[in-house]
N, CA, C and O atoms as a printed pandas DataFrame, in Angstrom:
     atom_number atom_name residue_name chain_id  residue_number  x_coord  y_coord  z_coord
0              1         N          MET        A               1   54.732  -14.384   25.096
1              2        CA          MET        A               1   54.517  -13.851   26.436
2              3         C          MET        A               1   55.089  -14.863   27.455
3              4         O          MET        A               1   54.856  -16.065   27.326
4              5         N          PRO        A               2   55.819  -14.388   28.440
5              6        CA          PRO        A               2   56.396  -15.294   29.445
6              7         C          PRO        A               2   55.306  -16.012   30.240
7              8         O          PRO        A               2   54.251  -15.444   30.523
8              9         N          ASP        A               3   55.572  -17.248   30.590
9             10        CA          ASP        A               3   54.632  -18.045   31.374
10            11         C          ASP        A               3   54.986  -17.889   32.858
11            12         O          ASP        A               3   55.688  -18.720   33.433
12            13         N          TYR        A               4   54.487  -16.814   33.459
13            14        CA          TYR        A               4   54.809  -16.520   34.854
14            15         C          TYR        A               4   54.214  -17.541   35.816
15            16         O          TYR        A               4   54.796  -17.813   36.866
16            17         N          GLN        A               5   53.063  -18.106   35.467
17            18        CA          GLN        A               5   52.452  -19.121   36.324
18            19         C          GLN        A               5   53.360  -20.345   36.411
19            20         O          GLN        A               5   53.570  -20.888   37.496
20            21         N          LYS        A               6   53.890  -20.774   35.288
21            22        CA          LYS        A               6   54.796  -21.925   35.281
22            23         C          LYS        A               6   56.071  -21.602   36.055
23            24         O          LYS        A               6   56.556  -22.428   36.827
24            25         N          ALA        A               7   56.611  -20.408   35.851
25            26        CA          ALA        A               7   57.822  -19.999   36.565
26            27         C          ALA        A               7   57.576  -19.962   38.073
27            28         O          ALA        A               7   58.427  -20.383   38.857
28            29         N          TYR        A               8   56.418  -19.461   38.470
29            30        CA          TYR        A               8   56.041  -19.431   39.889
30            31         C          TYR        A               8   56.031  -20.836   40.469
31            32         O          TYR        A               8   56.592  -21.073   41.538
32            33         N          HIS        A               9   55.406  -21.754   39.780
33            34        CA          HIS        A               9   55.312  -23.131   40.268
34            35         C          HIS        A               9   56.692  -23.779   40.371
35            36         O          HIS        A               9   56.978  -24.466   41.352
36            37         N          ILE        A              10   57.537  -23.572   39.385
37            38        CA          ILE        A              10   58.878  -24.151   39.406
38            39         C          ILE        A              10   59.680  -23.593   40.575
39            40         O          ILE        A              10   60.299  -24.348   41.325
40            41         N          LEU        A              11   59.668  -22.285   40.728
41            42        CA          LEU        A              11   60.448  -21.646   41.783
42            43         C          LEU        A              11   59.940  -22.016   43.169
43            44         O          LEU        A              11   60.735  -22.310   44.062
44            45         N          CYS        A              12   58.643  -22.004   43.356
45            46        CA          CYS        A              12   58.082  -22.344   44.666
46            47         C          CYS        A              12   58.314  -23.810   45.011
47            48         O          CYS        A              12   58.568  -24.140   46.169
48            49         N          ALA        A              13   58.232  -24.675   44.035
49            50        CA          ALA        A              13   58.508  -26.096   44.292
50            51         C          ALA        A              13   59.961  -26.290   44.700
51            52         O          ALA        A              13   60.253  -27.075   45.602
52            53         N          ALA        A              14   60.868  -25.584   44.049
53            54        CA          ALA        A              14   62.283  -25.692   44.398
54            55         C          ALA        A              14   62.557  -25.130   45.787
55            56         O          ALA        A              14   63.309  -25.728   46.557
56            57         N          ALA        A              15   61.961  -23.993   46.116
57            58        CA          ALA        A              15   62.158  -23.417   47.449
58            59         C          ALA        A              15   61.580  -24.327   48.523
59            60         O          ALA        A              15   62.171  -24.482   49.592
60            61         N          SER        A              16   60.447  -24.921   48.249
61            62        CA          SER        A              16   59.835  -25.841   49.196
62            63         C          SER        A              16   60.702  -27.088   49.386
63            64         O          SER        A              16   60.870  -27.565   50.508
64            65         N          ALA        A              17   61.242  -27.607   48.302
65            66        CA          ALA        A              17   62.134  -28.769   48.387
66            67         C          ALA        A              17   63.400  -28.420   49.165
67            68         O          ALA        A              17   63.897  -29.237   49.940
68            69         N          ALA        A              18   63.918  -27.220   48.962
69            70        CA          ALA        A              18   65.104  -26.788   49.700
70            71         C          ALA        A              18   64.802  -26.698   51.187
71            72         O          ALA        A              18   65.629  -27.092   52.009
72            73         N          LEU        A              19   63.637  -26.187   51.543
73            74        CA          LEU        A              19   63.244  -26.128   52.948
74            75         C          LEU        A              19   63.137  -27.520   53.554
75            76         O          LEU        A              19   63.550  -27.739   54.692
76            77         N          ASP        A              20   62.587  -28.454   52.799
77            78        CA          ASP        A              20   62.466  -29.825   53.282
78            79         C          ASP        A              20   63.837  -30.472   53.483
79            80         O          ASP        A              20   64.028  -31.255   54.413
80            81         N          ALA        A              21   64.781  -30.145   52.615
81            82        CA          ALA        A              21   66.109  -30.759   52.676
82            83         C          ALA        A              21   67.022  -30.084   53.700
83            84         O          ALA        A              21   67.967  -30.699   54.194
84            85         N          LEU        A              22   66.739  -28.833   54.014
85            86        CA          LEU        A              22   67.601  -28.065   54.913
86            87         C          LEU        A              22   67.286  -28.412   56.364
87            88         O          LEU        A              22   66.166  -28.190   56.824
88            89         N          PRO        A              23   68.257  -28.950   57.084
89            90        CA          PRO        A              23   68.001  -29.316   58.485
90            91         C          PRO        A              23   67.556  -28.113   59.316
91            92         O          PRO        A              23   67.999  -26.986   59.097
92            93         N          GLN        A              24   66.678  -28.380   60.265
93            94        CA          GLN        A              24   66.189  -27.317   61.140
94            95         C          GLN        A              24   67.167  -27.128   62.296
95            96         O          GLN        A              24   66.942  -27.598   63.412
96            97         N          THR        A              25   68.258  -26.425   61.996
97            98        CA          THR        A              25   69.268  -26.131   63.003
98            99         C          THR        A              25   69.347  -24.630   63.191
99           100         O          THR        A              25   68.832  -23.859   62.380
100          101         N          GLU        A              26   69.992  -24.228   64.260
101          102        CA          GLU        A              26   70.159  -22.802   64.525
102          103         C          GLU        A              26   70.947  -22.120   63.409
103          104         O          GLU        A              26   70.683  -20.966   63.072
104          105         N          GLU        A              27   71.906  -22.832   62.843
105          106        CA          GLU        A              27   72.730  -22.267   61.769
106          107         C          GLU        A              27   71.928  -22.006   60.503
107          108         O          GLU        A              27   72.265  -21.114   59.724
108          109         N          ASN        A              28   70.873  -22.777   60.298
109          110        CA          ASN        A              28   70.060  -22.645   59.089
110          111         C          ASN        A              28   68.807  -21.798   59.295
111          112         O          ASN        A              28   68.049  -21.578   58.351
112          113         N          ALA        A              29   68.588  -21.332   60.491
113          114        CA          ALA        A              29   67.339  -20.639   60.817
114          115         C          ALA        A              29   67.094  -19.426   59.925
115          116         O          ALA        A              29   65.981  -19.249   59.431
116          117         N          ALA        A              30   68.092  -18.601   59.710
117          118        CA          ALA        A              30   67.901  -17.387   58.904
118          119         C          ALA        A              30   67.573  -17.738   57.455
119          120         O          ALA        A              30   66.689  -17.126   56.855
120          121         N          GLY        A              31   68.270  -18.709   56.896
121          122        CA          GLY        A              31   68.006  -19.119   55.519
122          123         C          GLY        A              31   66.628  -19.729   55.364
123          124         O          GLY        A              31   65.928  -19.453   54.390
124          125         N          ARG        A              32   66.232  -20.562   56.328
125          126        CA          ARG        A              32   64.906  -21.175   56.296
126          127         C          ARG        A              32   63.825  -20.105   56.400
127          128         O          ARG        A              32   62.818  -20.162   55.694
128          129         N          GLU        A              33   64.034  -19.137   57.278
129          130        CA          GLU        A              33   63.061  -18.060   57.458
130          131         C          GLU        A              33   62.927  -17.226   56.185
131          132         O          GLU        A              33   61.822  -16.846   55.799
132          133         N          THR        A              34   64.043  -16.948   55.544
133          134        CA          THR        A              34   64.021  -16.177   54.300
134          135         C          THR        A              34   63.248  -16.906   53.209
135          136         O          THR        A              34   62.427  -16.303   52.518
136          137         N          LEU        A              35   63.508  -18.206   53.052
137          138        CA          LEU        A              35   62.795  -18.995   52.051
138          139         C          LEU        A              35   61.300  -19.071   52.350
139          140         O          LEU        A              35   60.472  -18.917   51.453
140          141         N          GLN        A              36   60.964  -19.310   53.614
141          142        CA          GLN        A              36   59.558  -19.432   53.993
142          143         C          GLN        A              36   58.817  -18.123   53.765
143          144         O          GLN        A              36   57.696  -18.121   53.257
144          145         N          LYS        A              37   59.434  -17.018   54.137
145          146        CA          LYS        A              37   58.807  -15.708   53.941
146          147         C          LYS        A              37   58.599  -15.425   52.449
147          148         O          LYS        A              37   57.552  -14.914   52.051
148          149         N          ALA        A              38   59.590  -15.757   51.637
149          150        CA          ALA        A              38   59.475  -15.533   50.192
150          151         C          ALA        A              38   58.353  -16.372   49.599
151          152         O          ALA        A              38   57.634  -15.910   48.713
152          153         N          LEU        A              39   58.197  -17.606   50.081
153          154        CA          LEU        A              39   57.108  -18.452   49.595
154          155         C          LEU        A              39   55.748  -17.846   49.931
155          156         O          LEU        A              39   54.852  -17.821   49.087
156          157         N          TYR        A              40   55.597  -17.364   51.149
157          158        CA          TYR        A              40   54.336  -16.740   51.542
158          159         C          TYR        A              40   54.056  -15.483   50.720
159          160         O          TYR        A              40   52.929  -15.258   50.278
160          161         N          GLU        A              41   55.094  -14.665   50.518
161          162        CA          GLU        A              41   54.910  -13.436   49.747
162          163         C          GLU        A              41   54.559  -13.741   48.295
163          164         O          GLU        A              41   53.692  -13.090   47.712
164          165         N          ALA        A              42   55.231  -14.729   47.712
165          166        CA          ALA        A              42   54.934  -15.114   46.332
166          167         C          ALA        A              42   53.508  -15.634   46.215
167          168         O          ALA        A              42   52.814  -15.346   45.240
168          169         N          GLU        A              43   53.076  -16.395   47.202
169          170        CA          GLU        A              43   51.709  -16.915   47.192
170          171         C          GLU        A              43   50.692  -15.772   47.255
171          172         O          GLU        A              43   49.678  -15.799   46.558
172          173         N          GLU        A              44   50.966  -14.777   48.087
173          174        CA          GLU        A              44   50.062  -13.631   48.185
174          175         C          GLU        A              44   49.976  -12.885   46.855
175          176         O          GLU        A              44   48.883  -12.529   46.413
176          177         N          VAL        A              45   51.108  -12.651   46.223
177          178        CA          VAL        A              45   51.115  -11.966   44.929
178          179         C          VAL        A              45   50.357  -12.793   43.901
179          180         O          VAL        A              45   49.571  -12.256   43.121
180          181         N          TYR        A              46   50.591  -14.079   43.902
181          182        CA          TYR        A              46   49.917  -14.979   42.958
182          183         C          TYR        A              46   48.407  -14.927   43.143
183          184         O          TYR        A              46   47.659  -14.819   42.171
184          185         N          ILE        A              47   47.965  -15.003   44.384
185          186        CA          ILE        A              47   46.525  -14.970   44.675
186          187         C          ILE        A              47   45.929  -13.619   44.280
187          188         O          ILE        A              47   44.878  -13.570   43.640
188          189         N          GLU        A              48   46.587  -12.531   44.652
189          190        CA          GLU        A              48   46.075  -11.201   44.323
190          191         C          GLU        A              48   46.010  -10.996   42.816
191          192         O          GLU        A              48   45.045  -10.424   42.311
192          193         N          THR        A              49   47.007  -11.447   42.108
193          194        CA          THR        A              49   47.059  -11.294   40.653
194          195         C          THR        A              49   45.981  -12.129   39.987
195          196         O          THR        A              49   45.337  -11.683   39.038
196          197         N          ALA        A              50   45.787  -13.344   40.486
197          198        CA          ALA        A              50   44.752  -14.212   39.917
198          199         C          ALA        A              50   43.374  -13.589   40.121
199          200         O          ALA        A              50   42.533  -13.647   39.224
200          201         N          ASP        A              51   43.134  -12.995   41.288
201          202        CA          ASP        A              51   41.858  -12.326   41.551
202          203         C          ASP        A              51   41.664  -11.132   40.626
203          204         O          ASP        A              51   40.567  -10.919   40.110
204          205         N          ASP        A              52   42.722  -10.350   40.412
205          206        CA          ASP        A              52   42.641   -9.173   39.552
206          207         C          ASP        A              52   42.363   -9.541   38.103
207          208         O          ASP        A              52   41.605   -8.848   37.424
208          209         N          SER        A              53   42.962  -10.614   37.625
209          210        CA          SER        A              53   42.808  -10.995   36.214
210          211         C          SER        A              53   41.470  -11.665   35.950
211          212         O          SER        A              53   41.049  -11.775   34.799
212          213         N          ALA        A              54   40.794  -12.118   37.011
213          214        CA          ALA        A              54   39.496  -12.790   36.839
214          215         C          ALA        A              54   38.368  -11.797   36.633
215          216         O          ALA        A              54   37.295  -12.173   36.161
216          217         N          THR        A              55   38.590  -10.531   36.979
217          218        CA          THR        A              55   37.529   -9.535   36.840
218          219         C          THR        A              55   37.592   -8.814   35.519
219          220         O          THR        A              55   36.764   -7.943   35.251
């Protein structure tokens, strides 16, 4: 069975590191916003899934 929790952590850590490395300039604003939104959405899915599997 795939380890989705591990994959989530790897991907989110990489996206977070990319956000930290990407300068906050007007040229990078769209890319930064896309990464940040994806991180929030992934976190919501992770939390909802963890709650569902606990019951």
